C-alpha positions in Angstrom: 43.1 -45.5 3.6 40.4 -42.8 3.9 40.1 -40.3 1.0 40.8 -36.6 1.5 37.1 -35.7 1.7 36.6 -38.2 4.5 39.5 -36.7 6.4 38.1 -33.2 6.0 34.7 -34.4 7.1 36.2 -36.0 10.2 38.3 -32.9 11.1 35.2 -30.7 10.6 33.2 -32.9 13.0 36.0 -33.1 15.6 36.4 -29.3 15.7 32.6 -28.8 16.0 32.3 -31.3 18.8 35.3 -29.8 20.5 33.7 -26.4 20.8 30.3 -27.8 21.7 31.8 -29.8 24.6 34.1 -26.8 25.6 31.1 -24.6 25.9 29.2 -27.3 27.9 32.1 -27.7 30.3 32.5 -23.9 30.8 28.8 -23.6 31.6 28.8 -26.5 34.1 31.8 -25.0 35.8 30.5 -21.4 35.9 26.7 -21.8 35.9 26.3 -20.2 39.3 28.2 -17.1 38.1 26.2 -16.5 34.9 24.2 -13.6 36.5 26.9 -12.4 38.9 28.0 -8.8 38.7 30.6 -7.0 40.8 29.3 -4.6 43.4 29.7 -0.9 42.5 32.4 0.4 44.7 33.2 3.6 42.8 30.7 5.8 41.1 32.5 6.4 37.8 31.4 9.4 35.7 30.0 8.3 32.4 29.4 9.9 29.0 26.9 8.2 26.7 27.5 8.6 23.0 24.8 8.0 20.4 25.8 8.2 16.7 22.8 8.8 14.4 22.3 8.8 10.7 18.7 9.1 9.5 17.2 7.7 12.7 14.1 9.8 13.0 11.9 6.8 13.8 14.0 5.6 16.7 16.2 8.4 18.1 13.7 9.8 20.6 13.0 6.4 22.2 16.7 5.6 22.3 17.7 8.8 24.0 14.8 8.6 26.5 15.7 5.0 27.3 19.3 6.1 28.2 18.0 9.0 30.3 15.8 6.5 32.3 18.9 4.7 33.5 19.0 4.1 37.3 22.7 4.9 37.3 22.9 8.4 38.7 26.4 9.5 37.5 25.6 9.9 33.8 27.1 13.2 33.1 26.0 13.8 29.5 24.3 12.2 26.5 26.2 13.2 23.3 24.1 12.7 20.2 26.0 12.9 17.0 24.0 13.8 13.9 26.2 12.3 11.2 24.8 14.3 8.3 21.3 13.0 8.5 18.9 14.1 5.6 15.7 13.3 7.6 14.3 14.9 10.8 16.9 13.4 13.1 18.5 16.7 14.0 15.2 18.5 14.7 14.0 15.7 17.0 17.3 15.8 18.9 17.1 19.6 19.3 13.6 19.2 20.7 15.0 16.6 23.2 17.9 19.0 24.0 15.5 21.7 25.1 13.7 19.2 27.4 16.7 17.4 28.8 19.8 19.5 29.9 22.2 16.5 29.8 21.8 16.2 26.0 24.7 17.6 23.9 24.4 17.7 20.1 27.3 17.3 17.7 26.1 18.2 14.2 28.6 17.2 11.5 28.9 16.2 7.9 28.5 12.5 7.1 31.8 10.8 7.7 30.8 7.4 9.1 30.2 5.9 12.5 33.9 5.5 13.6 34.8 9.1 12.8 31.7 10.3 14.6 32.6 8.3 17.7 36.1 9.7 17.7 34.9 13.3 17.4 32.6 12.7 20.4 35.3 11.0 22.3 37.3 14.3 22.2 34.6 16.2 24.1 33.4 13.4 26.4 34.0 14.3 30.0 33.2 11.0 31.7 35.8 8.5 33.0 33.8 5.8 31.1 32.2 6.1 27.7 29.0 4.2 26.7 28.2 3.7 23.0 24.6 3.2 22.1 23.3 2.7 18.6 20.5 5.1 17.6 18.1 2.2 17.1 18.8 0.4 20.4 17.2 0.6 23.8 19.2 -0.2 27.0 17.2 -1.3 30.1 17.0 1.1 33.0 19.4 -1.1 35.0 21.7 -2.0 32.1 24.5 0.6 32.7 24.5 0.1 36.5 24.9 -3.7 36.1 28.0 -3.1 34.0 29.9 -0.5 36.0 31.3 -2.7 38.8 33.6 -4.6 36.3 35.7 -1.5 35.9 37.1 -1.7 39.4 39.6 -4.1 37.8 42.0 -1.7 36.1 42.7 -4.2 33.4 39.1 -4.1 32.2 38.9 -2.0 29.1 35.3 -2.6 28.1 32.1 -4.3 29.2 29.4 -5.6 27.0 25.9 -7.0 27.6 23.2 -9.1 26.1 21.9 -7.8 22.8 18.3 -9.0 22.0 15.9 -8.2 19.2 13.3 -5.6 20.1 10.5 -6.4 17.6 9.9 -10.1 16.7 7.3 -9.4 14.0 7.9 -11.3 10.8 9.7 -14.6 10.3 13.1 -13.1 9.6 13.1 -11.2 12.8 12.0 -14.3 14.7 15.1 -16.1 13.3 17.3 -13.3 14.4 15.7 -13.2 17.8 16.8 -16.9 18.2 20.2 -16.1 16.8 20.9 -13.2 19.1 19.9 -15.2 22.2 22.2 -18.0 21.3 25.0 -15.5 20.6 24.4 -13.8 24.0 24.6 -17.1 25.8 27.7 -18.2 23.9 29.4 -14.8 24.5 28.9 -15.0 28.2 30.6 -18.4 28.2 33.5 -16.9 26.2 33.7 -14.3 28.9 34.7 -17.0 31.4 37.6 -17.7 29.1 38.5 -14.0 28.8 37.7 -14.5 25.1 34.9 -12.0 24.3 35.8 -10.7 20.8 33.3 -8.0 20.2 31.6 -5.2 22.2 28.4 -4.7 20.1 27.1 -1.2 19.2 23.6 -1.5 20.9 25.4 -1.0 24.2 29.0 -1.2 25.3 30.9 0.7 27.9 34.6 1.5 27.5 37.2 2.9 29.9 37.9 6.3 28.2 41.6 6.2 29.0 41.8 2.8 27.2 40.1 4.1 24.1 42.5 7.1 24.0 45.4 4.7 24.4 44.4 2.8 21.2 43.6 6.1 19.4 39.9 5.5 19.4 38.0 3.6 16.7 39.5 2.5 13.4 37.8 4.6 10.7 38.8 2.2 7.9 37.3 -0.9 9.5 33.7 -2.0 8.6 33.1 -3.2 12.2 34.7 -0.7 14.5 33.4 -2.4 17.6 35.2 -5.7 16.7 38.4 -3.9 15.9 38.3 -1.8 19.1 37.8 -5.0 21.1 40.7 -6.8 19.4 42.9 -3.7 19.9 42.1 -3.5 23.6 42.9 -7.2 23.9 46.1 -6.8 22.0 47.2 -4.1 24.4 46.5 -6.4 27.4 43.0 -5.2 28.5 40.2 -7.6 29.5 36.7 -7.5 28.1 33.8 -8.5 30.4 30.1 -9.1 30.0 27.1 -8.5 32.2 24.5 -11.1 31.6 22.0 -9.3 33.9 21.9 -6.3 31.6 20.4 -6.2 28.1 19.8 -3.8 25.3 17.2 -4.4 22.6 17.9 -3.4 19.0 15.9 -3.2 15.8 16.9 -6.1 13.5 16.6 -6.0 9.7 13.1 -6.7 8.5 14.0 -7.7 4.9 16.4 -10.2 3.5 18.2 -7.5 1.5 18.9 -5.4 4.7 19.9 -8.5 6.6 22.3 -9.6 3.8 24.0 -6.2 3.7 24.4 -6.2 7.4 26.0 -9.6 7.5 28.3 -8.9 4.6 29.6 -5.8 6.5 30.0 -7.9 9.7 32.0 -10.6 7.8 34.2 -8.1 6.0 35.0 -6.3 9.2 36.0 -9.6 10.7 38.4 -10.3 7.8 39.9 -6.8 8.1 40.6 -7.6 11.8 42.2 -10.9 11.0 44.5 -9.2 8.4 45.3 -6.3 10.7 46.3 -8.5 13.7 47.8 -11.4 11.7 51.1 -10.8 13.4 49.5 -11.6 16.8 48.8 -15.2 15.8 50.0 -17.4 18.7 51.2 -14.3 20.5 49.6 -11.6 22.7 47.8 -13.9 25.1 44.1 -14.8 24.5 43.8 -12.8 21.3 46.6 -14.7 19.5 46.2 -18.1 21.1 42.4 -18.4 21.0 40.3 -15.6 19.4 42.1 -15.2 16.1 42.4 -19.0 15.6 38.8 -19.3 16.6 37.8 -16.8 14.0 40.0 -18.5 11.3 38.7 -21.9 12.2 35.1 -20.7 12.0 35.9 -19.2 8.5 37.4 -22.5 7.2 34.6 -24.6 8.7 32.0 -22.4 7.1 33.5 -22.7 3.7 34.3 -26.5 4.0 31.0 -27.3 5.6 29.0 -25.7 2.8 31.3 -27.3 0.3 30.9 -30.7 1.7 27.1 -30.3 1.8 26.9 -29.2 -1.8 29.4 -31.8 -3.0 27.6 -34.7 -1.3 24.2 -33.5 -2.5 25.5 -32.9 -6.1 27.3 -36.2 -6.2 24.2 -38.1 -5.0 22.1 -36.3 -7.6 24.4 -37.1 -10.4 24.8 -40.7 -9.3 21.0 -41.1 -9.2 20.5 -39.3 -12.5 23.0 -41.4 -14.5 22.0 -44.7 -12.9 18.4 -43.9 -13.7 19.3 -42.8 -17.3 21.3 -45.9 -18.1 18.9 -48.2 -16.5 16.1 -46.9 -18.8 18.4 -47.1 -21.8 19.3 -50.7 -21.0 15.7 -51.5 -20.0 16.8 -52.9 -16.7 15.3 -52.5 -13.2 15.9 -49.1 -11.7 16.3 -50.6 -8.2 16.9 -54.1 -6.9 16.9 -55.4 -3.4 20.6 -56.0 -3.6 21.2 -52.3 -4.0 19.2 -51.4 -0.9 21.7 -50.6 1.9 20.2 -50.1 5.3 23.5 -50.0 7.1 24.4 -46.4 8.0 27.9 -45.2 7.4 30.0 -44.1 10.4 30.3 -40.6 8.8 26.5 -40.3 8.5 26.1 -41.5 12.1 28.6 -39.0 13.5 26.9 -36.3 11.4 23.5 -37.1 12.9 25.0 -37.1 16.4 26.7 -33.8 15.8 23.4 -32.2 14.5 21.5 -33.5 17.5 24.0 -32.2 20.0 24.1 -28.9 18.2 20.4 -28.5 18.3 20.4 -29.5 21.9 22.8 -26.7 22.6 20.5 -24.2 20.8 17.4 -25.4 22.7 19.3 -25.2 26.0 20.7 -21.7 25.3 17.2 -20.5 24.4 15.5 -22.0 27.4 18.2 -20.5 29.7 17.9 -17.0 28.3 14.1 -17.1 27.9 13.6 -18.2 31.5 15.0 -14.8 32.7 13.2 -12.6 30.2 9.9 -14.4 30.2 9.8 -15.2 26.4 9.6 -18.4 24.4 10.2 -19.6 20.9 8.0 -21.7 18.7 9.4 -25.2 18.4 9.2 -25.3 14.6 10.9 -21.9 14.4 13.9 -23.3 16.2 14.0 -26.4 14.0 13.9 -24.2 10.9 16.6 -22.0 12.4 18.8 -25.1 13.0 18.1 -26.7 9.6 17.9 -23.7 7.2 18.8 -20.3 8.7 22.2 -21.4 9.9 23.1 -22.6 6.4 22.8 -19.0 5.2 25.9 -18.1 7.2 28.5 -19.9 5.1 26.8 -18.5 1.9 27.2 -14.9 3.3 30.7 -15.8 4.4 31.8 -16.9 0.9 30.1 -13.9 -0.7 31.7 -11.5 1.6 35.1 -13.1 1.0 34.7 -12.3 -2.7 33.9 -8.7 -1.9 36.7 -8.4 0.5 39.4 -9.7 -1.9 38.0 -7.5 -4.8 37.7 -4.5 -2.5 34.1 -3.9 -3.7 32.4 -3.0 -0.4 31.2 0.0 1.5 29.7 0.7 5.0 26.2 1.1 3.6 
């Protein structure tokens, strides 16, 4: 009878293979629709909201990238200065004198969600686009997202988020990660299971946002919470794979770590807030929340299994070596050499190869349309090392979440 660790190991592999094959089947079935976008039949008015806190190095380029949009029904660009202590406000005022569409909301620092809610009160558009102050939508990004709103059940539309600057090894890792996420998110879109509308560019139906009372000011990831709230109220979330918005990724491990801690804690907050929707409320309760929870459990157990097997192997080797030296016997004999791989190791290798194949395919598919490429060894390092940082961050953030020792910055 297999021991408990073997059972956990097999369940872990089964779940991982299940999702890999699910994504593969979804892609095969919908590959011709990946870049399809609905034709614009109604020219919705749109307000663009840009929350900014100490963004003097990026705010000008962000605002100008929005104003270069080829969608002609952008009514206004509302820039919120959330108590910046640098030159953000002065830069925005200079832009306001140059571009009549710019409106400035200057306020004390109260966080991103509160800033968005205050801007939402004065926004005049039928649709509201949220753009982070260090992000840069393509000129055709907004126009490629508008057509989805002809379906009255669509509450929000997201897009591909890619890394702007790929200088430095950490940013190169994140560039790979963002591309894989974008590819995976589009596949989830075919299952009506997109679970986040990221800050670098997302467009919401204003009436839907008002219905859910805007953004949750207590949540660390207001974009995830708003998406879950919309899904919980019966709205759909769509994605334009044609569009993209680039964003500035963290350039140091410290910044990266803080960002990922916040992302994870926001996810835990959402799970707790919507725990009563488990196996209820359509796709949110039957797929997204279980998907989140399974990812959480797999991250913890996956790292635990890795550490356990590594530590057990180290102890076994150490004690066998120690006692062999004490007894003056051979450290290794031919009888102890086992060249027969175990079924668990074999399945693990197969799982790793399939997973790496998925990563390479996603990158090739995304890069083919944006004319970029990744270094082969960078992708291997990403697959072998970078991904292992996720469960470490996950466990660390769990500790912070349960102790309540966390903040937005």
